[in-house]
N, C-alpha and C positions, 0 to 999 in steps of 0.2 A: 464547670465541673459536672453539671447535670447532663450536659450533652455527652461528655465522655462516659459517664455512668451508663447512659442508655446504650451507647455503642458496645461497651464491654459486656453489658448484660445480654445483648443479642448474640455477641460472639460466643458467649459461654455455652450456648446451645450446641454449637457445632464442634467444640473442642472437648466436651464432656465425654468420658469413656462409655462405650456401649458394651454391656456385659451380656453378650448373646453368643452362644457357640453352636452346637450341632443340633441334631434332630431327634424326634421320638424313636424312629427305627433304630438308630445307632445306640441309644441309651437303653431302651426297654425291649425293642423288637416290634414287628408288625404281625399281628395274628396270634391268637392264644395258643395254638398248637406249637408253633415254633418257639414262642416265648417260654412255654412250660418246659421245653426240652433244652433250655439254656442257649437257644439260637444255634444249636449244633447241627440241625438239619437244613439250615437256611440255603446253602449252596448245593446240596446234594439231592433233596427230595422235592418233587413238584408241589406247587402250592399256588393258590390264587394271588398271593403276594410276591410271586416270582419276579415281577418287574423290578422290585426292590432288591431281593436277595440274589437272584441269578436269572437273567432273561433267557438263558439257554434252557433252563429247566422247564420253561413254559410248554415245550413240546411234549412233556410227559402227561399233560392233561388231555384226555381223549374227549372230554365234554366241556361245554361252556360252564364255568364256575363263577359264582358270585359270593363274596364274603363281606359281611358287615359286622362290626364289633364296636364295643365301647370299653374304655379302660380308664383307670384313675391311678395316679402316682403321687405319693406324699413324702416329702423329705423331713428328716428329723436330725439336725446337726447339733453339735456341741454348742452351748451358749458361750458367747464372748462378752465378758463383763469387766467393768472397771479397768479399761485400758485407755491409752492415749488415742484419741480419735482425730485430733487436730494439733498442729504445731506450726512453727514459723516457716517450715518448708512448703506447706500447703497454703500459706497466706494468712494464718491466724496465730494467736497466742496459744499456748498449750492448754488443751481441754481434755479432761478425762470423762469417759462415758461408756455406754454399752453399744455393741454392734449387733444389729438384728441378723439372725440366720433363719428367720421364719419366712421361707420363700413360698410363693403361691403354688398350690398343687397343679398338676397337669391332668386335665380331664378332656376327653374328646372322643371322636368317632374315627374308626379305622375302616378302610374300604379296600377290597381287592377284587380283581376281575381278570379272568383268563379265558381265551376263546380259541379253539382250533380253526384255522382257515383251511387246512388240508389234513385229513386224518390218516391217510395211507403213508407208505414209505416216502421219505423226504417231507415229513410233517412240518407244517408251518403254524405257529401260534402267536397271538399277541396278548399283551397284558397291561393292566393299569392298576396302580395302587397308591395309597397315600393316607394322610392323617389330617383331620379338621378339628381344631380345638373348639370346645364348647363356648368359652367366654370371649375369645378374641381370635382373629386371624394372624395377628402379629403383635409381639410385645417387645418394645424397646425401652429399656430402663437405664438411665444414666446414674452413675455413682462416682464418689470420690476415688481418684486413682490409687491412693495409698491405704484406704480403709480395707480391712480383711474381708474377703468374699470368696464364695465357691463359684467361679465362673462356669464350670461345667454343668452346674445345676440351677443357678440362680434364675435364668430365663431360657435355658438351653432348649427346652422342648415346647416353648410357647410360640409355635409358628405352624402355619399350613405347609404341608409337604406333598409333593406330587412326583410320581415316577411312571415312566412308560417304557415298554420293551417289546422286542420281537425275537422269537426263537425259530431257528431253521435246522432241521435234521440233515446234516451233511452226508454222513455215512450211517449205515444201520446201527442204531443204538448210540450214536454220537451226534450231539447238536452243538451249534454255536448260537450265541445270542448277543444282541446289542440294544442299548436303550440309554436312558439318561435321567438325571434328577433335574427338574426345572426349578430355577430360582431367578433372582433379579440382582442387578447392581445399580447403584444410585450415585449420580454426580450432580452437584448443585453449585450455585453462585449467588451471593447476596451482596447488595451494595446499599450502604447507608450514607445519606448526605444531609447535612444540616445547614440552615441559612443563618444569617446574622442574628435573627431573633431567637434562635434556638429551636426552631421547629424542624423535627426530623422527617425525612421521607425514606421509604424503604422499597427496594425492588428485589425480587427473587426469581430465580429460574432453577428448575430441577428436571433432570431426565432420569426416568426409571427404565432400564434396559433389560430385556429378558436374556437369560443365559442358560446354558445347558452343561451339566457335568456328565461326561460319558460314563457308561457302565457296560463292560464287556465280559462275557462269561462263556465257559464251556461246560458241557454236561455229558456224562457217560453212564449208561445203565446196561447191565448184563445179568439177567436172572435176578437173584436176590441182592446183588451188589450195585451200589450207585456211588458216583463221585462227581465232584464239580469244583470249578475254580472261577473266581470272579475278581476282576479289577475295577475299582471305582476311582474316578478322577476327583480332583479337589473341588469342593463346593466352598467358594469364598465370596460371601455376600457382604459387600463393603460399601461404605459411603465416603466419597471424596468431596470436600466442600472448600470453596474459595470464598473468603470474606474480605470485602474491601469497604473502606469508609473514608469520608472526607468531612472535616469539620472546620469551622472558622477558627482563627487563632484564639488561644486562651491566654489568660494571665498577661494581657496587654501586648501580646505579640502582634505581628503584622502578616505573618505567613500562615496560610491554612495548613492544618495538620492532615497527614495521610496515614491511615492505619490499615493493617491487613493481617490476616491469618490464613494459612493453608492447613487444613486438618484432614485426617484420614482415620476411619474407625472400621473395624471388622464387626459386622452384625452377627453373622452365623458362619461357622466353619466346620466342615467335615474333611478330615485329612485324606489324602490319597491312601488307598489300602488294597492289599491283595489277600484273598481268603481261599484256603484249600479245605475241602470237606469230603467226608466219605460216610456211608451208612451201609448196614448189612442186616438182613432178616435172619433170625436164629430160631431153632426149635419149631419147625414147621410154620414159619411166619407168625409166631406168637410174640416174639420179642424183637424190636428194632433197636439197634445200638448205633450211635452216631458220634462223630468227633469233627472238630473244625479248628483250624489255626489261622489267625489273621495277623498280618503285619500292618501297622498303622504309622504313616509317615508324619508324625507330629513335629519332627525337628525342623521342617520347612516353615512351620507356622510362626507368625509374629504375634506378639502379645495382643490380647483384645483391648488393652488400654489405648486410648486415642493418642495418635501422634500429631503434633502440630508444630508449625514454624511461623514465627511472627515476621512481618514485613512493615516497612513504612518508617515514619519519623520517630515512633516510640518503640523501643525494643522490649517486648514482654518475655523474651527468652524462647527457647525451643525445648520440646520434650520428646524424647524417644524412649519408649519402654525398654527395660533391661531384662525382663523375665525370660527365662530359658526353657526350652522344651526339648523332648527327646522322643525317638521312635520307641514303640512298644510292640510286644507280641501278646496276643490274647488267645489262650486256649479255651475250647468249649467241649463239653461232653453232655450227651443226652441219651435217654432210653424211653421206649414206649412198650408197654405190656398190654396185649389184647386179652382182656378177661373173657370176652365173648364177642360175637359179631357186633353187638350193640354198645359195649362198654370197653374203655381203655384207660389205663393209668399212665402218667408221664412224669418224668423228673429230669432235671438238668443242673449243670453247674458251669460257671466260667469265672476266670480270674483276670482282672484288668489292672495292670500297674498304672500308677499315675504318670501322665505325660509331662507334668510340670517338673523340670529338673532343678530349678532354683529361682530364688527371688533376690537378685542383687539389689543393694540399696534399700529403699523404704517400701518397695512393692510387697503386697501381701495377697497373692493369688493362692488360694488354698485347695488342696486335694490330698488324697492318700490312696494307697493300694486298696483294691476293692475285691471282695469275695461275694459272688452272687449265686444263690441257690433258688431253684424254682420247682414248681410242681403243678399238675393239672389233671383234668378229667375230660375225656371225650365221650360223647353220647351220639349214637347213630340211629336216627329214626327213619323208617321207611316212608312215612308221611307225617304231617304235623296237624293234628286235630281236624283233619279233613279240609284244611285251608290251602295246603300246599301238596300237590300230587307228587312232586319230585322228592327224593330223599333229602333229609335235613340233618346236618351235623351241628352239634352244639359243643363247642370247646370252651373250657374254663381254665384260667390260670391264676396263680399267685406267685409273686416273685419278691425275694428279700435281698437287698443290697446291704452289705456291711462294710463301711469304710474303716480301715485300721486306725486305731487311736494313736496319737502321738502329741507331744508337747513342743511348742515353739517358744524359745526364750529370746527376749530382746535385751541385749547388753547395754544399749543406750537408753537411759530412762526417759528421754524426750522423744524417742522414735515412735511413730504411729504403731500401735499394737503393744507397746511396752506396758507392763513388765513381761507379758507373755500370755499365751492362751492355749487351749487344747483344740486339736483338729480331729475330726472323725464324726461318725453318726451312722444313720441308717436310712433306707428308702424302702417303702412298701409299694408294690405295684400289683394290681389285680384287675381282671376284666373277663369279658365273654365275647366270643365270636360265633356268629351263625353263618353257615355255608350251605349252599344248595347247587347241585349240578343238574343240567338238563341237556 
């Protein structure tokens, strides 16, 4: 039985669910100016982070621009106390306890870069942007499949992100752009074998394959008006693992036992989406108003909980998550007011419905509709303390997410999460971005 315990302990690594979804830009935004305006100018206004928002808008930059920033985001969700956390469905007797919703904060560095390769008509520009967490490049945290959790936030932004793009002016004032989000997919195989004395040997192989999710955009500017559209392909960073084992006969048998599991987990997921946005300068270019509407294709997504299928002489059963997801529309609005050539005030708002449509059975993926308000300040300096000859822009932002409160009742007293709990909470995000053009 010690042999069997070793094998099952090893297999548990690959069948545990991975609670990791999307990226920092999708959740909070890249760059303080865009974030402070609720993300409403992402696809319509040129920015050093255009490789992420809309590669076609890169042609709007007439100078090489470099942006560096830092930001921090902290979650504060409702506490879940005195609920069932284990039962016979997950392999244990009934246990009542607390579920932690204190998730690690996200802190890191943002970077954006855009450079014109051709500045005259039929302009051509390139861009690069991304996010680097301070504490880790990647976070993978396994958890029980039925224990309540907020998968959109638990580890969602704890990962390195990189985007590249190219914009080309096709007609005067109209540009097309293309680029991509760089990520990886992983496939592995493990084989465990034990001899008659009970000594196990282990061999493993794993391939990490680079992948690219396409980003395609269009951008139009005429005078004080600008508009853009962006399509982003799916980012589905997943792990497929094949586990096989062979052990001598146990309990007096004469035939060796063969065990096996096939498992699949989604690490990170960004849905296919289409965004339309427009902006316009009012009152002698003192006030910029902007709006954006995004469609996100969450209905094609499968649950982040691990899927597995057993093979071999012992049937441990199969598990296929049953959580349901739906498409959502996300409206955004933003405004910028130029107090003077050196100072500007900004504000924004967006509403994001939850993409989680339901949790059949005992699954407990948590989320609720979200209202997000943001504000910020922009400072434009001709130089910086004599250290930088080029103009320096300092952008600051603060963003507040409010998840609508609701209560979930569990009618079965033995079900994980019973008798029930509250869902909701808040997120604070704040940061600063420095930009210089030359």
